[in-house]
N, C-alpha and C positions, 0 to 999 in steps of 0.2 A: 277182333279178339274174341276167342271162344271163352265162355264163362267157366270158371273153375272155382267152386266155392268149397268151404270147409265142410267135409262130408260126414265125419264120424259123430255118433252120439257121444256125449261126454263120458259115458260109462265104458266106451271102447278105447279111450286113451290109456296106454300102458301104465300100470300102477307104479312101475319102477323106472319110468322113462325120465328123460331130461327135464320135462316140464315139471314133474313132481319134485325133482331135485332142486330146481330153481325155487319152487315154492318153499321147500324146507329150509333152504339157505336163507331166504328172506325172513321166514318165521323165526329162525335162530339169530336174526339180526347180524348176519354176515354180509360183508360187501360182496356183491356178485359180479363176476366177470364172465362174459360169454363171447366166444368167437363166432364169426359169421357162419362157419361150418356147423357149429352146434345149433345155431338158430335155424339154419336150413334143414338140419336133421329133425328138429321139432316140427317144422312146417311139412316136410315130405313124409316122414315116417310116423309121427304121432298124430298130426292133424290130417294126414293122408291127402295132402293137396297135390294135384298134378300140375306143377308149375310150368311144365312144357306147354300147356295150353294158354298160359298167360302172356301178356305183353312183356317184352324183355325189361322195359323200364320199371314195370310194376314188380317183376321178379327181383330186381336189384334192391328195391326199397322195402320189400316185405319183411326181411329180417329185422330191419330197424323199427318198422311199425309194430312187430311182435314184441320187441324189447320195450318199446314205449308203453304198450298196453299192460305188459307185466308190471312195469314200475308204477303206473298210474291207476292200477285197480283200486276203486274206492273201498274195497273190502279190507285193505290194510288198516283202515281206521278202527277196525274191531279187534285189534291185537290185544287190547286190555281185557276184553271179554274172554279171549282164548286163554290167556295166562291166568285169569282168575277162575277158570273152570266153567264159565257160563256158556262157552261155545265149544262144541265138539270139533275135533280136527277134520273129520270126514265131511261134516256139513260145510265147514269153511272152505275146504279144498274143492268140494263139488261146485260151490258158488264161483270159485276162481276159474275152474275149467269152463263152466257155462259162459262166464264173461269173456274169456279168451275166444271161444268159438263164435260167440255173437259179434264181437268187435272185428275179428278177422273177416267174417262174412261181410260186415258193413264196409270195411276198408276196400274190399274187392268190388262190391256192387255199387257203392255210392261215393265213397271218399276219393277213389282214384281219379275219376274225371275232374274233380275239383283240384286235386293235387297236381294234375298235369299243367294247370295254369301257373303254378309256382316254378321258380327256377329250380331244377332238379338238384343242382349242387348245393344250393342254399338250404333246401329241405333236408338233404342228407347230412349236411354239417350240423343242422339243428338237432336232428335225431341222434347223430353220432355223439354229440355232446352229452346226451342223456345216458348212453351206454358206457362211455369211457369213464365217467365219474362214478359208476356203480350205483347201487340202490341200498338204502338202509331204512328200515321201517321207522326207526327212532326219529328221523328228521322229516317224515312226511307230514305236511301241514293238512289241516282239515280242508277238504275240497267242497266248495260251496254249491257248485252247480253240477247237474247230473250229466254223465257221458251218454246216457240213453235218450231216445226220443220216442214220442207218442204221436202217431198220425191218426187223426179222426176225420172221417168224411161225413158231413151232415149238411142239412139245409141251412140257409142263412138265418132262419128264425130260431135255430137251436144253438147257434154259436155261443151265446152268452147265458145259456140256461143249463149248462152241464155242470154237475158236481161230481166229485170223486170221493169214494170211500174205500177202505181197505178191508180185506178178509184174508187173514194169514199173510201169505206172500203175494196175493193177487191185488190188482187195482180194479175196482168196480166203478163204472161210469154210469151215472144216473142223470135224468133230466128233471129239473124242477120247473114249476110254472113260471112263465116269463114275467118280468117287471111290467107294470102298467106304464103306458106312454103318457107323458104330460102334454099339455097344449104346446105345440111347436109352431112358431111363427116363421115367416119367410126368411128373416134375417138369421134365424137359427138354422133353418133348413139348408141354406147355401153354404154354411160352414160345418155341416154334419159330415162325419166320416163316410167316405165312398161316394159322395154326391158331387157331380160335375154339372156346371151350368155354362152353356155357350150362348152368347148374345150375337145376333147377326142383323145389321141394318145396312142400308146402301153405302154409308160412309164410315162405319165404325163396327168392328167385330172383335170381341175378346172372349176369353174362356177362363173360368176358375175351377180348378180340379183339386178336390180334397184327396191328397195322396199320402196321408199319414202312414207310418210303418210301425209294425209291432215287432218286438224282440221277445220271444217266448222261450222259457226254459224251466227246468225243475231245480229246486234248491231246498236245502234244509231250512226248517223254520228258524226264525230269529237271526238268520244270516242277513247281513247288510247287502243292499243292492250294489252290484258292481259299479265302479266309478264310470261316469258317462260324460262324454263331450260331443256335442252336436254342432256341426258347422251351421251358422245361421243362414247364409246363402249357400245352398248345396250345389246348385247347377244353374248356369246361364247358357241357353242354347239358341241357335238360329233355326227357325221352323222350316224355311225353304232356302237352301243354299243358292238357288238361282234367282232369287228375288231381292230387291234392294231393301235396306233398313233405314228408317229415319227416326230421330229421337225427338220426343215431345215432352213438354213439362206438364206436370199434373195440373197446373193452373190453367193452361190452354185446354186440356182435356175437360176440366171441370167447367170452363166457360162454354164449351160446345154442348156439354150435357145439359146445362141450364137452358140454353137456347133450344135444344132439341125437345126437351120436355115442354117448354113453353109453346112451341109450334104444335105439338101433339094435343095440348090442352085447348088452344084457341082455334086452330084450323082443323085438326083431325078429330076433334070432339071425342077424345079418348075418355073412358070412364075413370073415376077416381081410383078404382081397384087396379086398373091397368097402369095408371100413372105411378101408383105406389110400388108396384112390382118393378117397373123400369127404374124408378128412383133408387130403390134399395140395391138393385144389381149394380148400377153405376157407382153408388156410394161405397159398396164393398170393394169394387175394383179400384177406386181411387184410394181407399184406405190401404189396400195391398201395396200400391206404389209408395205411399208414405211410409209404411212399415218396412219396406225393403231397405230404405235408407240409401238409395242410389241417387242422391241429389234431387229427389222428387221428380225423377224423369223415368220414362219408359220408352223403349224402342219398338217400333213396329216390326213384324216378322220375327218376334223374339219371345222366348219363354223363360221364366225365372221360377225355380223351385226354392222355397225358403221355409224356415221353421216358424210358422205363424204362431204368435204368442210368445216366442222365445223361451219356451219351457218344454219339459217332458214329464210324463206322468206314469204311474205304475199301479198295479193291483195284483192281488194274490188270491188263490183258492187253496184250501188245505186238501191234500190228497190222502195222506196216511196219518194216523194218530200214533203218538208215542206210547209204548207199553213195555212192560218188563216180562212178558210171558215167554215161555218156551226157551229160546236161545239167548235171552238176556235183553239188554236195552235195545230199543228200536226208535230211531230218530223220526221226528215228524218231518214230512216232506210237503212242500208247497209247489203249486203250479203258478208261475209268475209271468206277468206281462209288463213289458215296458213299452209305452206308446209315445211316439214322436209326432206331434201334429205337423203336417206339411201342406203347403199350398203351392200348386203349379199355376202361376198366373201368366196367361199368354195374350199378347196383343197381335192379332192377325193383320189388321190393317186400320189405318186412320187416314182418310183421303179428302177431307173437306178443303175447299179453297176459301181463304178469308176475303170478305167483301171489303175492298179498299175504298169504296165510295161511301161507305157508312161512317158515321162519326165515332161510333164505339165499335168494340170487337163483335163482329157478326160474320155469318158464313153464307156464301152465295147460294148453295143448294137450299138451305133453310129459308133464306129470304125470298126465294122464288115461290115458296108456298105462302109466305106472309103476303106477298104482293100479287097473289093469284096468277102468277105466271105458270105455275104447276097446279093442277087441280085434283089429280089422282092421289089423294092423301093415303090411300091404302099402301102405296109403295113405300111410304115413310115408316109405316109400322114395322117394328122389329120382329124377327123370328127368334124365339127363345127355346132352347132344347135343354131338358133336364135328363141326366143319366145316372143310373146306379152302376158304379164301376164294379161292385162286388158281383152283381147279377148280370151285368152287361145289357141292361134294359133301358130304353129311352122313353121319356114322357114329354108331352108338349105343354103341360100346365103344372104349376107348383102343387096344386091340389092332388093331381094324380101321382106326383112324385112322393108326396107325403103319405098318400094312401098305400103306395107300394111299401114304404118303410114300415109303417105301422102294422101292415098285414103280413108282410113277408120276412121282416127282420124283427129280432127281439130288441128290447130297450137296452141300451148300453149300461152296464153296472157302473157304480161310482169308481173314480180313480182316487189315488192319493198323491200328494206331492212328496217325492222321496226325501226332500230336504226338511220340510216342516211337518210332514206326516198328516197334514190336514186333509180330511175326506172332501172330495169335490164332485158334485153332480155334473154329468155330461151336458145336460141342457144349459146349465149356468156357464160352463166353459165355452160352449159354442156361441152363446149369446155375447160373451166378452171376447170373442175371437181368440179363444184358447189362452187368454191372459190370466194370470193368477198372482196376486200380491203375496209373495212368499215371505214368511217371517223367520224362516230358517237361514242358516249361514251357508 
């Protein structure tokens, strides 16, 4: 498909064209009816689009998209300013034209590939419903989130240090000094955003990936956060379709962990620091299994993505300040983030054989080290990889991983709980596995 975008400057749109008549009708609070031919006239003659260069499916829905944007222009909210004389008609209409040009360009370049995933008839029916019922500015409710987007490319250590100020109609982005990093311990590190830890030993291999997601948008100040419902278990998947899967209880896995650490201490002569690292990684993995709530079991060759902590959190930054200068009231606008903590816990394999000759629960491979049948204890030591998913960089020690975070990333600002509005420090959240005792309803 050749690209065909909206070409004209807004000043080139005819002053007495159909688009202006649409605007005037809505300003006068009249119900507006538009035929497909009229919408196509606006597209081809006033917006000067060469629809012949577009995909036929896109050409069919463009009139409906145009109608949708005419109706849902956020500027209709300023009708009171216009009728009170605080807002000039020309300024208001110019903003309307700019918005239509911007959104039609966006629809062609960005939104169309996403729209192709929808059932075309379902999409047409939804948009047709908007046009057949007409538009009246009297019944337009306040729109809380912005239809525009801001794309910022920056290094990882600048992500949380950006602040926004406004100058007339412009948004100015500035960088403030980063927050200081507190003392971070290993248990905090392995639950930190973007951190993945993979444990590999001869009989046991698992991975914990912090894959929390952000929902970011612009909204007017004092607007309530949109209602939110997150599935606790988001996904259960098979890692390798060609390999078998076996289910194990957390109790059996925990028994193996105890025996494994005991052998490392007594035979392998592991240091206390090495034992602590291994014990914490095992402990967090077993806590994942418990928190998943799947009968305290985990299958090998499987991965589970779940909402660790069973909560979500938010934070905001003010972008523009409200004022009454020039054209009247100007609403405060915030940059908002909604964060859903997620953990992808994977058990690649668990292959020990239980020693049936022993009186209690023990394992053949580990007993061979205890009984000096095996003497190369180095093969027993695990390989642990730490990875920053944001930067796609791997490290072999937790110290190097922590150094990467503190040097290359900025400290995460506080979140708030959307229900009880309590401010929450990220180090405290990761230490509690993203749990929060909410006092709100």
